Residue, then its C-alpha position, 0 to 999 in steps of 0.5 A: m862736266t859732271a860725273s854721275n853714278d851713270t858714268l860709274a855705271r857704264l864704266a862697270a857695264v864695260i868692265e863687266s863685258r870684258k871678263p873672258a867669261a862675256g867674251g874679253d879677250p885678253d890679247k886684245s883687252y886689258v881689262a881681260r888680261l887682268f881678270s884672266k890674271g886674277d886677283d893677286a894682278i887686280l889687287k896688285k895695280i890697286g896698290e900700285e895706283a893708291t901709291e901714285l896718288v900718295m905720292a901726287a898728293k905729297d907733290a900737291d899735284r893737282q892734275k896728278i892727283v885727279y888723274e892717279t884718282a881715276d885710275l885707282w877708282f877704274h882698278s877698284l871698279i875691276a876688283l868690285a866686278q871680280h867679286g860680282i859687287s856693282p859700284a851701286e852697292v858702294l854708293a849705297e853704302l856712301e849714302r847709308r853713311e851719310g849724315l853720319s859722323g866718321l867717329e859714330e860710323f867706326a863705333l857702329r862697325k866695331l860693335n857689329q864686328r863684336e856682335g857678328g854682324s856685318p861690318 
């Protein structure tokens, strides 16, 4: 089974549908509850999931690494939705970086920041 951009798009659509403004009920939906609590709750969950991923990787537990990465990605998608950003925007940024060395990309980012441009 392979995941695709479609998987992210479908998940993002479900997350959008859970926003309170879209009718998401915090009493019936975990995602709606997170949205209703705001940025601090969403960001706290991302921090927790990132920490759990680090711990799983330190233990070299392959299945836990996959599981915790899925949790981190899921909560990151909620944060993106909270700020009106689609997964397609993140994928476009990754595609922009494709073929560019990490060191070159970092140097370009620093240069853009110094010149007042975007990251």
